C-alpha positions in Angstrom: 38.3 10.4 25.7 39.2 12.8 28.4 42.3 11.6 30.2 41.0 12.7 33.6 38.4 9.9 33.7 39.0 6.2 33.3 36.6 4.7 30.7 35.1 2.4 33.4 34.6 5.2 35.9 32.9 7.3 33.2 30.7 4.3 32.2 29.6 3.7 35.8 29.0 7.5 36.4 26.6 7.8 33.4 25.1 4.4 33.1 21.8 5.2 34.7 21.2 8.3 32.6 22.3 6.5 29.4 19.9 3.6 30.1 17.1 6.1 30.8 17.9 7.8 27.5 17.9 4.5 25.6 14.5 3.7 27.1 13.1 7.0 26.1 14.4 6.8 22.5 13.4 3.2 22.0 10.1 3.3 24.0 11.1 0.0 25.6 12.4 -0.9 29.0 13.9 -4.3 28.0 17.1 -4.2 26.2 18.0 -0.6 27.0 21.1 -1.6 29.1 22.3 -3.9 26.3 22.1 -1.0 23.8 24.0 1.2 26.2 26.7 -1.4 26.6 27.0 -2.0 22.9 27.2 1.8 22.3 29.9 2.1 24.9 32.0 -0.6 23.4 31.7 1.0 20.0 32.8 4.3 21.5 35.8 2.7 23.2 36.8 1.0 19.9 36.6 4.4 18.2 38.6 6.0 21.0 41.5 3.7 20.3 42.1 5.5 17.0 40.7 8.9 17.6 40.2 11.4 20.4 36.6 11.7 21.5 36.2 15.0 23.4 32.6 14.3 24.5 32.4 10.6 25.1 29.0 10.7 26.8 27.5 12.8 23.9 29.1 10.4 21.4 27.6 7.4 23.2 24.1 9.1 23.2 24.4 9.5 19.4 25.5 5.9 19.0 22.6 4.7 21.2 20.1 6.6 19.0 21.7 5.2 15.9 21.6 1.6 17.2 18.0 2.0 18.1 17.0 3.4 14.7 19.0 0.6 13.0 17.4 -2.1 15.1 13.9 -0.6 14.4 14.6 -0.5 10.7 15.7 -4.1 10.7 12.6 -5.1 12.6 10.4 -3.4 10.0 12.3 -5.1 7.2 12.0 -8.5 8.8 8.4 -8.0 9.8 7.6 -7.5 6.1 9.3 -10.8 5.1 7.0 -12.7 2.7 7.0 -15.9 4.8 5.6 -13.9 7.7 2.8 -12.2 5.7 -0.6 -13.7 5.6 -1.8 -14.9 2.2 -2.8 -11.8 0.3 -5.5 -12.3 -2.2 -5.4 -10.2 -5.3 -8.9 -9.1 -5.9 -8.3 -8.2 -9.5 -9.7 -10.6 -12.0 -7.1 -13.0 -13.5 -5.6 -12.3 -16.9 -7.8 -15.0 -18.3 -10.9 -13.4 -16.8 -9.9 -10.0 -18.1 -9.4 -11.3 -21.6 -12.8 -13.1 -21.5 -14.4 -9.9 -20.2 -12.9 -7.9 -23.1 -14.1 -10.5 -25.6 -17.6 -10.5 -24.1 -17.7 -6.7 -24.2 -16.6 -6.7 -27.8 -19.4 -9.2 -28.6 -21.9 -6.8 -27.0 -20.5 -3.8 -28.8 -20.7 -5.6 -32.1 -24.3 -6.6 -31.4 -25.2 -3.0 -30.6 -23.5 -1.8 -33.7 -25.6 -4.2 -35.8 -28.9 -2.9 -34.3 -31.2 -0.4 -36.0 -30.1 3.2 -35.5 -32.8 4.2 -32.9 -32.2 1.1 -30.8 -28.4 1.6 -31.0 -28.7 5.2 -29.9 -31.2 4.4 -27.1 -28.9 1.7 -25.6 -25.9 3.9 -25.9 -27.6 6.9 -24.3 -29.1 4.9 -21.5 -26.3 2.4 -20.7 -23.1 4.2 -21.7 -24.0 7.9 -21.4 -26.1 7.4 -18.2 -29.2 9.3 -19.3 -32.5 8.6 -17.6 -35.1 6.7 -19.5 -37.4 9.7 -19.9 -34.4 11.8 -21.2 -33.6 9.1 -23.8 -37.3 9.0 -24.9 -37.4 12.8 -25.1 -34.2 13.0 -27.1 -35.4 10.3 -29.6 -39.0 11.7 -29.7 -40.4 8.4 -28.5 -42.8 7.4 -25.8 -41.4 6.2 -22.5 -42.9 2.7 -22.8 -41.6 2.3 -26.4 -38.1 3.5 -25.4 -38.1 1.1 -22.5 -39.2 -1.8 -24.7 -36.6 -0.8 -27.4 -33.8 -0.9 -24.8 -35.0 -4.2 -23.2 -35.1 -5.9 -26.6 -31.7 -4.6 -27.4 -30.3 -5.9 -24.2 -31.8 -9.3 -24.9 -30.0 -9.3 -28.3 -26.7 -8.3 -26.5 -27.1 -11.1 -23.9 -27.9 -13.7 -26.6 -24.8 -12.7 -28.6 -22.6 -12.8 -25.5 -23.8 -16.3 -24.6 -23.4 -17.6 -28.1 -20.0 -16.1 -28.5 -18.6 -17.6 -25.3 
């Protein structure tokens, strides 16, 4: 610290500006003077072992660091599990996922056992996303026959799925 000023005189001289600075950095009115006081005490402790040429600048840096540290701690504690509302995982449970895979495998097995045209029609329509008229055109079938072929195939798949589970 500069020997020309007593620590207390320097504190009193700059207190108002330092409190204003703490308010601006923190965005809060309450607690700014406490932060300045804590920062000043830290600076005085540091000054016992080292020469601080710009004590006011040093205190400003300490104020900023104290505010950042306080905000970091607040964020960490605000994310504490006991303070968080119950969060529901919208993903299906592991059991539901396994059952879904098993059901899908039953459906795929049922499709695989179908006659070729029916198998192709279902795959094109349900897995490839082709429109019904495009499936009919690709297979060289009428629209109504293709629709019936797919509907019957889906009934088979549904029956197999229900029997398997």
